[in-house]
C-alpha positions as CSV (number, residue, x, y, z in Angstrom):
1,X,0.1,0.0,-0.3
2,X,1.5,3.4,-1.1
3,X,1.4,6.8,1.0
4,X,0.9,10.2,-0.4
5,X,2.8,12.9,0.6
6,X,1.2,15.4,3.5
7,X,-0.6,18.4,1.5
8,X,0.6,21.6,2.3
9,X,-2.5,23.8,4.1
10,X,-4.4,24.7,1.2
11,X,-2.3,23.6,-1.0
12,X,-0.5,26.9,-1.9
13,X,3.2,28.2,-0.9
14,X,3.7,30.8,1.6
15,X,1.9,34.2,1.6
16,X,3.3,37.1,-0.1
17,X,2.6,38.7,3.3
18,X,5.5,36.0,5.0
19,X,7.7,37.0,2.1
20,X,7.0,41.2,2.8
21,X,7.7,40.2,6.7
22,X,11.2,38.4,5.7
23,X,12.2,41.6,3.7
24,X,11.4,43.7,6.3
25,X,13.2,42.1,8.6
26,X,16.1,41.7,6.7
27,X,16.1,45.7,5.7
28,X,16.0,46.0,9.8
29,X,19.0,44.2,10.3
30,X,21.2,45.3,7.6
31,X,20.6,49.3,9.2
32,X,21.3,47.8,12.6
33,X,24.1,47.0,10.7
34,X,25.5,49.5,9.1
35,X,24.7,52.1,11.8
36,X,26.9,49.5,14.1
37,X,29.4,49.8,11.9
38,X,28.9,54.0,11.9
39,X,29.1,54.5,15.2
40,X,32.1,52.3,16.0
41,X,34.4,54.0,13.0
42,X,32.7,57.4,14.8
43,X,34.1,56.1,17.8
44,X,37.5,55.1,16.6
45,X,37.9,59.0,15.0
46,X,36.6,60.4,17.8
47,X,39.4,58.9,20.0
48,X,42.2,59.0,17.8
49,X,41.6,63.2,17.4
50,X,41.5,62.9,21.8
51,X,44.3,61.1,21.8
52,X,45.8,63.6,19.2
53,X,45.1,66.3,21.1
54,X,46.6,65.2,24.2
55,X,49.7,64.2,22.8
56,X,49.7,67.9,21.7
57,X,48.7,69.0,24.7
58,X,51.3,66.9,26.6
59,X,54.1,67.8,23.8
60,X,53.2,71.8,24.3
61,X,53.6,71.6,28.2
62,X,56.4,69.9,28.0
63,X,58.5,72.6,25.5
64,X,56.9,75.5,27.7
65,X,58.0,73.3,31.2
66,X,61.4,73.0,29.7
67,X,61.6,76.6,28.1
68,X,61.6,78.2,30.9
69,X,63.6,76.1,32.6
70,X,66.3,77.2,30.3
71,X,65.5,80.4,30.6
72,X,64.8,81.0,34.0
73,X,68.6,81.4,35.5
74,X,69.7,78.8,38.3
75,X,69.4,79.8,41.7
76,X,73.2,78.8,42.5
77,X,74.0,81.2,39.2
78,X,71.9,84.0,40.8
79,X,73.7,84.4,44.0
80,X,77.4,84.6,42.4
81,X,78.4,88.0,43.4
82,X,79.6,90.3,40.3
83,X,83.5,90.4,39.0
84,X,84.8,93.5,41.0
85,X,87.8,95.1,38.1
86,X,91.2,94.5,40.7
87,X,92.1,98.1,40.9
88,X,94.9,100.0,42.7
89,X,97.7,102.8,42.6
90,X,101.1,104.1,42.4
91,X,103.4,102.5,44.8
92,X,100.8,99.9,46.4
93,X,101.7,96.1,45.6
94,X,98.3,94.8,43.9
95,X,97.9,90.9,43.4
96,X,95.6,89.6,40.3
97,X,94.6,86.9,42.6
98,X,96.9,84.3,43.4
99,X,99.3,84.8,40.7
100,X,101.2,87.8,40.2
101,X,102.1,90.8,42.3
102,X,102.3,94.6,40.4
103,X,103.7,97.5,41.7
104,X,103.9,101.0,39.4
105,X,107.1,102.6,40.6
106,X,106.7,105.5,38.2
107,X,105.2,107.4,35.7
108,X,107.7,109.8,33.2
109,X,105.7,111.5,30.7
110,X,106.6,114.0,27.8
111,X,109.7,112.1,26.6
112,X,111.1,112.6,23.2
113,X,112.8,109.8,22.3
114,X,114.7,106.1,24.2
115,X,117.8,104.4,23.6
116,X,121.6,105.0,24.4
117,X,123.7,104.0,21.5
118,X,120.5,103.4,19.3
119,X,118.3,105.6,19.9
120,X,114.3,105.5,19.2
121,X,112.4,108.8,19.1
122,X,108.3,109.2,19.3
123,X,105.6,109.8,16.8
124,X,104.5,112.1,19.5
125,X,105.8,111.8,23.1
126,X,107.0,108.7,24.9
127,X,105.3,107.9,28.6
128,X,107.4,105.2,30.4
129,X,105.9,103.0,33.3
130,X,108.7,101.4,35.5
131,X,106.5,98.3,36.7
132,X,107.8,95.4,39.1
133,X,106.0,92.4,38.8
134,X,106.7,89.4,41.0
135,X,105.5,85.4,41.2
136,X,103.7,84.9,44.0
137,X,103.5,81.2,43.2
138,X,104.2,77.9,42.8
139,X,104.7,77.6,39.0
140,X,105.9,80.1,36.6
141,X,104.4,82.5,35.3
142,X,104.8,84.4,32.0
143,X,104.9,87.9,31.5
144,X,104.5,89.3,27.8
145,X,104.8,92.8,26.8
146,X,102.5,93.6,23.9
147,X,99.4,92.6,26.3
148,X,100.2,95.8,28.7
149,X,97.8,98.8,27.6
150,X,97.2,102.2,29.4
151,X,94.2,104.5,28.7
152,X,93.9,108.2,28.6
153,X,91.7,110.5,30.0
154,X,88.9,110.1,27.3
155,X,89.4,106.9,27.4
156,X,91.4,105.8,24.4
157,X,93.5,102.5,25.4
158,X,97.6,102.4,23.5
159,X,99.7,99.8,23.4
160,X,102.7,99.2,24.5
161,X,105.6,100.3,21.9
162,X,107.1,96.9,21.5
163,X,110.4,98.6,19.8
164,X,110.8,101.3,22.0
165,X,110.2,99.1,25.2
166,X,112.9,96.2,24.1
167,X,115.6,99.8,23.3
168,X,114.3,100.7,27.3
169,X,115.8,97.6,28.8
170,X,118.5,95.5,29.4
171,X,117.2,92.0,30.1
172,X,113.5,92.3,29.2
173,X,111.9,90.6,25.9
174,X,108.3,90.4,24.2
175,X,108.0,86.7,26.4
176,X,109.7,87.0,29.8
177,X,109.3,83.8,32.0
178,X,109.2,84.2,36.3
179,X,109.5,81.5,38.1
180,X,108.6,81.3,41.6
181,X,109.2,83.7,44.1
182,X,111.4,86.1,41.4
183,X,110.5,88.8,39.8
184,X,111.9,91.3,37.2
185,X,111.4,95.5,36.9
186,X,110.4,96.6,33.1
187,X,110.0,100.0,31.6
188,X,107.0,100.5,29.4
189,X,107.3,102.3,27.2
190,X,103.6,104.1,25.4
191,X,103.9,106.3,22.5
192,X,101.3,108.6,22.9
193,X,100.5,112.2,21.3
194,X,102.3,115.6,22.6
195,X,100.6,116.8,26.3
196,X,98.6,113.8,26.4
197,X,99.2,111.6,29.7
198,X,98.1,108.0,31.0
199,X,95.2,108.2,33.4
200,X,94.8,104.2,34.1
201,X,97.3,101.1,33.3
202,X,95.6,97.7,32.8
203,X,98.5,94.9,33.5
204,X,98.3,91.3,33.4
205,X,100.7,87.9,33.1
206,X,99.6,84.4,32.5
207,X,96.9,82.8,34.8
208,X,96.0,85.4,37.3
209,X,93.0,88.0,36.0
210,X,93.9,92.0,34.3
211,X,94.4,94.7,36.9
212,X,93.9,98.2,36.7
213,X,96.3,101.1,38.6
214,X,95.6,104.9,38.6
215,X,98.6,106.2,37.3
216,X,97.2,110.1,38.0
């Protein structure tokens, strides 16, 4: 005996209403899916923007702090006293620190020429300073005649006349090494305009700072 298949209701296919609901469901799911993707990408973009903004803020803050650190002087530097020039007067020994002691013994002006056997005339007039240079340190120092200068009352600077200084000194060269405990006497010659006198002299030797001596 054979069996026939179970007949469908009314012997018809699913109605159009069923397919309509299926289509509506698929559409709704698609809308939710697209909306979710948009929300995720938007959230990622916002997070990236926030991260970039935070990074910029941190970099700017760090840069400002570094700039303030560089610009602001250190407290130790601010507490250091300003370095003052060492000054003295004629006939009074004056140290340059811990290396050399200078003493200006005399100042002569209005001299027309120098030298015993070979005379060297001045362009204007010579001013001659007699100076002692004593090494008070524990190692040799060098006294260079070319580093010594005088100023007149108007602030003009005059260098040593090298050749005239050599003519005026028996045992003095441009570079003079002085051992610890020893001293030399130098006659420094400056060629200055007529009737102009030196007001101050700046003296220095290796290792120390310059000293200034008032000449009048």
